[in-house]
C-alpha positions as CSV (number, residue, x, y, z in Angstrom):
1,X,14.3,-39.2,-1.9
2,X,17.5,-40.1,-0.3
3,X,18.2,-39.1,3.4
4,X,21.8,-38.0,3.8
5,X,24.0,-36.1,6.3
6,X,24.4,-32.4,5.8
7,X,28.0,-33.0,4.8
8,X,26.8,-35.4,2.1
9,X,24.2,-32.9,0.9
10,X,26.7,-30.1,0.7
11,X,29.0,-32.3,-1.4
12,X,26.4,-32.3,-4.2
13,X,27.2,-28.6,-4.9
14,X,29.7,-27.9,-7.7
15,X,31.7,-24.8,-8.6
16,X,29.8,-22.6,-11.0
17,X,26.3,-23.8,-9.8
18,X,23.4,-21.4,-9.6
19,X,21.5,-22.2,-6.4
20,X,17.9,-21.1,-5.6
21,X,17.4,-20.5,-1.9
22,X,13.9,-20.7,-0.5
23,X,13.1,-17.6,1.6
24,X,11.4,-15.8,4.5
25,X,10.6,-18.0,7.5
26,X,11.4,-21.2,5.5
27,X,15.1,-20.3,4.7
28,X,17.0,-23.6,4.8
29,X,19.9,-22.2,6.8
30,X,21.3,-25.6,8.0
31,X,21.8,-26.7,4.4
32,X,23.2,-23.4,3.2
33,X,25.6,-23.1,6.1
34,X,26.9,-26.7,5.4
35,X,27.6,-25.6,1.8
36,X,29.4,-22.5,3.1
37,X,31.7,-24.7,5.1
38,X,33.0,-26.0,1.7
39,X,34.0,-22.4,0.6
40,X,37.6,-23.4,0.1
41,X,36.6,-26.1,-2.4
42,X,34.1,-24.0,-4.3
43,X,34.2,-21.1,-6.7
44,X,31.7,-19.0,-8.6
45,X,28.6,-20.3,-6.9
46,X,25.7,-17.9,-7.4
47,X,22.9,-17.6,-4.9
48,X,19.5,-16.4,-6.1
49,X,16.6,-15.7,-3.8
50,X,14.0,-13.3,-2.6
51,X,14.1,-12.2,1.1
52,X,15.8,-14.7,3.4
53,X,16.1,-15.0,7.1
54,X,18.9,-16.0,9.5
55,X,22.7,-16.1,9.2
56,X,24.0,-15.7,5.7
57,X,27.6,-16.9,5.8
58,X,27.8,-16.8,2.1
59,X,27.5,-13.0,2.2
60,X,30.4,-12.5,4.6
61,X,34.2,-13.2,4.7
62,X,35.8,-15.6,4.3
63,X,32.9,-17.6,2.8
64,X,32.0,-15.0,0.1
65,X,35.2,-15.8,-1.7
66,X,33.3,-18.7,-3.2
67,X,29.8,-17.1,-3.5
68,X,28.0,-14.2,-5.1
69,X,24.5,-13.0,-4.5
70,X,22.0,-12.3,-7.2
71,X,19.0,-11.0,-5.3
72,X,15.4,-10.5,-6.5
73,X,14.6,-8.8,-3.2
74,X,17.1,-7.3,-0.8
75,X,16.7,-8.1,2.9
76,X,18.7,-6.7,5.8
77,X,20.9,-9.7,6.0
78,X,22.3,-9.3,2.5
79,X,22.0,-5.6,2.1
80,X,25.7,-4.8,2.7
81,X,26.8,-7.5,0.3
82,X,24.4,-6.5,-2.5
83,X,25.9,-3.0,-2.4
84,X,29.4,-4.3,-3.1
85,X,31.0,-6.3,-5.9
86,X,30.0,-9.5,-4.2
87,X,26.3,-9.1,-5.0
88,X,23.7,-7.5,-7.1
89,X,20.0,-6.9,-7.4
90,X,17.5,-7.7,-10.2
91,X,14.7,-5.2,-10.4
92,X,11.7,-7.3,-11.1
93,X,8.0,-7.6,-10.0
94,X,7.3,-10.5,-7.7
95,X,4.7,-11.7,-10.1
96,X,7.3,-12.2,-12.8
97,X,10.2,-13.9,-11.0
98,X,8.8,-17.3,-11.9
99,X,9.5,-16.4,-15.6
100,X,13.3,-16.2,-14.9
101,X,13.1,-19.9,-14.1
102,X,10.4,-21.2,-16.3
103,X,11.8,-19.5,-19.4
104,X,15.4,-20.5,-18.5
105,X,16.5,-16.9,-18.4
106,X,18.3,-17.9,-15.2
107,X,18.6,-21.7,-15.4
108,X,18.8,-23.3,-12.0
109,X,21.2,-26.0,-11.1
110,X,20.0,-26.5,-7.5
111,X,17.0,-25.6,-5.4
112,X,17.5,-25.6,-1.6
113,X,14.2,-25.9,0.2
114,X,12.7,-26.7,3.6
115,X,9.7,-29.0,3.9
116,X,7.5,-30.9,6.3
117,X,8.0,-34.6,6.7
118,X,6.1,-36.6,4.0
119,X,2.6,-37.7,4.8
120,X,1.3,-41.3,4.4
121,X,1.0,-40.6,0.6
122,X,4.6,-39.3,0.3
123,X,3.7,-35.6,0.0
124,X,5.6,-32.8,1.8
125,X,4.5,-29.2,2.4
126,X,6.5,-26.1,1.5
127,X,5.0,-24.6,4.6
128,X,4.7,-20.8,4.7
129,X,6.8,-19.9,1.6
130,X,5.3,-21.1,-1.7
131,X,5.9,-17.8,-3.5
132,X,8.6,-18.4,-6.2
133,X,9.8,-21.7,-4.6
134,X,7.4,-23.8,-6.6
135,X,8.7,-22.8,-10.1
136,X,12.3,-23.1,-8.8
137,X,11.6,-26.7,-7.8
138,X,10.0,-27.5,-11.1
139,X,13.0,-26.2,-13.1
140,X,16.1,-27.0,-11.0
141,X,18.2,-29.9,-12.0
142,X,18.7,-30.9,-8.4
143,X,16.4,-30.4,-5.4
144,X,17.9,-30.7,-1.9
145,X,15.6,-30.3,1.2
146,X,15.9,-30.1,4.9
147,X,13.0,-32.0,6.4
148,X,11.6,-30.3,9.5
149,X,8.6,-31.4,11.7
150,X,8.2,-27.8,12.7
151,X,7.1,-26.9,9.2
152,X,3.3,-26.4,9.1
153,X,1.4,-28.3,6.5
154,X,-0.4,-25.6,4.6
155,X,-3.3,-25.8,2.1
156,X,-3.0,-24.7,-1.5
157,X,-0.3,-25.3,-4.1
158,X,2.7,-25.8,-1.9
159,X,2.6,-29.6,-1.9
160,X,5.3,-31.6,-3.5
161,X,5.9,-35.4,-3.6
162,X,9.0,-36.7,-2.0
163,X,10.0,-38.2,-5.3
164,X,10.7,-34.7,-6.5
165,X,13.4,-34.3,-3.9
166,X,16.8,-35.8,-4.8
167,X,18.4,-35.6,-1.4
168,X,17.3,-34.5,2.1
169,X,18.7,-33.9,5.5
170,X,16.6,-34.1,8.7
171,X,16.5,-31.3,11.3
172,X,14.1,-30.3,14.1
173,X,14.2,-26.5,14.6
174,X,11.6,-23.7,14.9
175,X,10.9,-21.5,11.9
176,X,12.2,-17.9,11.9
177,X,9.7,-15.6,13.7
178,X,8.9,-11.9,13.4
179,X,7.5,-10.6,16.7
180,X,5.1,-7.6,16.3
181,X,6.6,-4.3,17.4
182,X,5.1,-1.7,19.7
183,X,2.9,0.7,17.6
184,X,3.6,4.4,18.3
185,X,0.9,7.1,18.5
186,X,2.0,8.5,15.1
187,X,1.6,5.0,13.6
188,X,-1.8,4.6,15.2
189,X,-2.9,7.9,13.7
190,X,-1.8,6.8,10.3
191,X,-3.7,3.5,10.9
192,X,-6.8,5.5,11.7
193,X,-6.4,7.7,8.6
194,X,-6.1,4.6,6.4
195,X,-8.8,2.7,8.1
196,X,-11.2,5.5,7.3
197,X,-10.6,4.8,3.6
198,X,-11.4,1.1,3.8
199,X,-14.9,0.1,3.0
200,X,-16.9,-2.9,4.3
201,X,-16.5,-5.8,1.9
202,X,-13.0,-4.7,0.7
203,X,-10.3,-7.2,-0.3
204,X,-7.1,-6.3,1.5
205,X,-3.4,-6.5,0.7
206,X,-1.0,-5.5,3.5
207,X,2.6,-6.3,4.3
208,X,4.4,-6.7,7.6
209,X,5.3,-3.9,10.0
210,X,3.9,-1.4,12.4
211,X,1.9,0.7,10.0
212,X,0.1,-2.3,8.4
213,X,-0.6,-3.6,12.0
214,X,-1.8,-0.1,13.0
215,X,-4.3,-0.2,10.1
216,X,-5.5,-3.6,11.1
217,X,-6.0,-2.6,14.8
218,X,-8.4,0.1,13.5
219,X,-10.6,-2.3,11.5
220,X,-12.5,-3.9,14.4
221,X,-15.7,-2.2,13.4
222,X,-15.6,-3.2,9.7
223,X,-17.5,-6.0,8.2
224,X,-17.1,-8.8,5.5
225,X,-13.4,-8.0,4.7
226,X,-11.5,-10.3,2.5
227,X,-7.8,-10.9,2.1
228,X,-5.8,-11.5,-1.1
229,X,-2.2,-10.6,-0.4
230,X,1.3,-11.7,-1.0
231,X,2.1,-11.8,2.7
232,X,0.1,-13.0,5.6
233,X,1.1,-11.8,9.1
234,X,-0.1,-11.8,12.7
235,X,-2.0,-8.5,12.5
236,X,-4.8,-10.3,10.5
237,X,-5.4,-13.0,13.2
238,X,-7.6,-10.9,15.6
239,X,-9.8,-9.8,12.7
240,X,-10.3,-13.4,11.6
241,X,-11.2,-14.5,15.2
242,X,-13.6,-11.6,15.5
243,X,-15.4,-12.4,12.3
244,X,-14.3,-9.1,10.6
245,X,-12.4,-11.0,7.9
246,X,-14.8,-13.5,6.3
247,X,-13.9,-13.2,2.6
248,X,-17.6,-13.7,1.7
249,X,-17.6,-10.9,-0.9
250,X,-14.5,-12.0,-2.7
251,X,-15.0,-13.1,-6.3
252,X,-12.0,-15.5,-6.3
253,X,-11.7,-18.1,-3.5
254,X,-14.6,-16.7,-1.5
255,X,-14.2,-17.4,2.2
256,X,-10.5,-18.0,1.8
257,X,-7.4,-16.0,2.7
258,X,-5.1,-16.1,-0.3
259,X,-1.4,-15.6,0.2
260,X,2.0,-16.8,-1.2
261,X,4.0,-16.6,2.0
262,X,3.6,-15.9,5.8
263,X,6.0,-14.4,8.3
264,X,5.3,-13.7,12.0
265,X,5.0,-15.5,15.3
266,X,4.7,-19.1,16.2
267,X,1.0,-18.4,16.8
268,X,0.7,-17.5,13.1
269,X,2.4,-20.7,12.0
270,X,0.1,-22.7,14.3
271,X,-2.9,-21.0,12.8
272,X,-2.0,-21.8,9.2
273,X,-1.1,-25.4,10.0
274,X,-3.7,-27.7,8.3
275,X,-6.1,-24.7,8.1
276,X,-8.2,-24.8,4.9
277,X,-9.2,-21.1,5.4
278,X,-5.7,-20.1,4.3
279,X,-4.8,-20.9,0.7
280,X,-1.1,-20.7,-0.2
281,X,-0.5,-20.1,-3.9
282,X,2.6,-19.2,-5.9
283,X,3.3,-15.5,-6.5
284,X,2.6,-15.9,-10.2
285,X,-1.1,-16.2,-9.1
286,X,-1.3,-14.1,-5.9
287,X,0.4,-11.2,-7.6
288,X,-1.1,-11.4,-11.0
289,X,-2.8,-8.1,-11.6
290,X,-5.5,-9.7,-13.8
291,X,-6.3,-12.1,-11.0
292,X,-6.3,-9.6,-8.1
293,X,-8.5,-7.1,-9.8
294,X,-11.4,-9.6,-10.1
295,X,-12.0,-9.2,-6.4
296,X,-14.2,-6.2,-5.3
297,X,-12.8,-3.1,-3.6
298,X,-9.2,-4.2,-3.7
299,X,-7.4,-2.0,-1.1
300,X,-3.7,-2.2,-1.4
301,X,-1.7,-0.6,1.4
302,X,2.0,-0.1,0.7
303,X,4.8,2.1,2.0
304,X,7.6,4.3,0.7
305,X,11.1,5.5,1.5
306,X,10.2,8.8,-0.1
307,X,7.7,10.5,-2.5
308,X,8.4,13.6,-4.6
309,X,6.0,16.4,-5.1
310,X,4.7,15.0,-8.3
311,X,3.9,11.6,-6.7
312,X,6.9,9.4,-7.7
313,X,7.4,6.7,-5.1
314,X,10.8,5.3,-4.2
315,X,10.4,2.2,-1.9
316,X,13.5,0.1,-2.5
317,X,16.6,2.4,-2.4
318,X,18.1,5.3,-0.6
319,X,19.7,7.2,-3.5
320,X,21.9,4.6,-5.2
321,X,22.0,2.3,-2.2
322,X,19.7,-0.7,-2.7
323,X,17.9,-1.5,0.6
324,X,14.8,-3.6,-0.5
325,X,13.1,-4.5,-3.8
326,X,10.2,-3.8,-6.1
327,X,8.4,-6.8,-4.7
328,X,4.7,-6.9,-5.2
329,X,4.0,-3.2,-4.8
330,X,3.2,-2.4,-8.4
331,X,1.3,-5.7,-8.9
332,X,-1.2,-4.7,-6.2
333,X,-1.2,-1.0,-6.7
334,X,-2.2,-1.4,-10.3
335,X,-4.8,-4.1,-9.5
336,X,-6.4,-1.9,-6.8
337,X,-6.7,1.0,-9.2
338,X,-8.4,-1.3,-11.7
339,X,-10.6,-3.2,-9.3
340,X,-14.3,-2.2,-9.0
341,X,-14.3,0.2,-6.0
342,X,-10.6,-0.4,-5.4
343,X,-8.1,1.9,-3.6
344,X,-4.3,1.9,-4.0
345,X,-2.9,3.5,-0.8
346,X,0.6,4.5,0.3
347,X,1.0,5.0,4.0
348,X,4.1,6.2,5.8
349,X,5.3,8.6,8.5
350,X,5.8,12.1,7.3
351,X,9.4,12.1,8.3
352,X,12.2,9.7,9.3
353,X,13.3,9.1,12.9
354,X,16.1,11.7,12.1
355,X,13.6,14.3,11.2
356,X,14.1,14.2,7.4
357,X,11.0,14.7,5.3
358,X,9.8,11.7,3.3
359,X,7.9,14.1,1.1
360,X,10.6,15.7,-1.0
361,X,10.9,18.2,-3.9
362,X,12.7,15.5,-5.9
363,X,13.8,12.0,-5.3
364,X,17.4,11.5,-4.1
365,X,20.0,11.3,-6.9
366,X,20.0,7.7,-8.2
367,X,16.9,6.7,-6.4
368,X,14.7,4.1,-8.1
369,X,11.2,4.9,-9.1
370,X,9.3,1.9,-7.6
371,X,5.9,3.2,-8.5
372,X,5.3,5.9,-11.1
373,X,3.3,9.0,-10.4
374,X,0.7,7.9,-12.9
375,X,-0.1,4.9,-10.6
376,X,-0.2,6.7,-7.3
377,X,-3.7,7.6,-6.0
378,X,-4.1,7.8,-2.2
379,X,-1.3,8.9,0.1
380,X,-1.6,8.9,3.9
381,X,0.6,10.2,6.7
382,X,-0.2,11.1,10.3
383,X,-1.4,14.5,9.1
384,X,-4.2,13.1,6.8
385,X,-4.9,11.5,3.4
386,X,-5.0,13.0,-0.1
387,X,-6.0,11.5,-3.4
388,X,-3.7,12.5,-6.3
389,X,-5.7,10.8,-9.0
390,X,-6.7,13.3,-11.7
391,X,-4.6,16.1,-10.2
392,X,-2.0,18.0,-12.2
393,X,1.6,18.4,-11.0
394,X,0.9,21.7,-9.3
395,X,-2.2,20.3,-7.5
396,X,-0.3,17.2,-6.4
397,X,2.4,19.3,-4.8
398,X,-0.1,21.3,-2.9
399,X,-1.9,18.2,-1.7
400,X,1.2,16.4,-0.6
401,X,2.5,19.5,1.2
402,X,-0.7,19.5,3.2
403,X,0.1,16.1,4.8
404,X,3.9,16.8,5.2
405,X,5.3,17.4,8.6
406,X,4.8,21.1,9.6
407,X,8.5,21.6,10.1
408,X,9.1,21.0,6.3
409,X,6.0,22.6,4.7
410,X,7.7,26.0,4.2
411,X,10.7,24.5,2.4
412,X,8.4,22.3,0.3
413,X,6.2,25.2,-0.6
414,X,9.2,27.2,-1.7
415,X,10.4,24.3,-3.9
416,X,6.9,24.0,-5.4
417,X,6.7,27.7,-6.1
418,X,10.1,27.7,-7.8
419,X,9.1,24.7,-9.9
420,X,5.5,25.6,-10.9
421,X,5.1,29.4,-10.5
422,X,8.0,30.6,-12.7
423,X,7.0,32.5,-15.8
């Protein structure tokens, strides 16, 4: 591994390169921004990544003259670009992104990563973002790293030897943080409704945000919970400290929290640092349905932008506008439905902040179906929970209307009548 300046590192990039960019809290912004400074010398450089954090100069003028975005998951910082001719989105399960690299469907020229300083044996840690970074490193022709002492050394698969890194720069900067937001009373009620569905000994999958955190704040009275998730966030920490999360009933990696990336506060990053309780694996493992379902009572809690009266879920677009990605939703929803005693759950507020119902007669024109109606079981809003499994279309509509916001129930009932009661 050769230590170089950021200017020297940026000079290694050539026109026409396909660059993988490590994501989430570990996004190597210093490296990427140094490359962006060369925009006048470069052309047709493709950036492929999942969710990233921080400034994305390559997505904005004048830098985007040299760069295009090919995103496997759309975060807020690239959303505008992805919905223009300077970017695009690949619909793909998080569990399968590694195949794009390992099968050379999208051959990688360069992998940009962030790592901890090497230990006495020469090994660096990928910190809190192993996910699809590991296969990218394995297949990229060139690996360039930014070495940062603020990167926690995590246990699991995210360890690479410094000899696998071709060039590196040195920085000292905190990771990106996601502070927990204030939970509203409506979100607390959804949290209570979902918590009532969770059994002692369940294996949990949750994401980040107020509703997952609201669920977790209502699990203080539960026992022997386990965690096998794609994302690890702050809301889990109090339950670990209270002994609610023990993982003792998990079939795989009993007593361990299994995840492929973490995002949250500095307290979270301090918790995972050199902590053998938390096992970071690549997404090909954490999100493998056949792996997940081996655990007991897998309870997967996911969200939605909208759901139609038959149970179709859109979670990654607003009409034709791409705002997110498929991610691991289907990986875990299917695993939960196949797990012994498992429960796939969708939880969301009954309407948007603008008063638009999230339970709709049909999905918006052009909306993507993230999860099919055949996969949807439990649905929760602040007005209760329903189980759609085994119900016909008419029964599903009736059930969903019962947990819609009262202001929209008459309109939804009329739409259901016109659809299902016509002779």
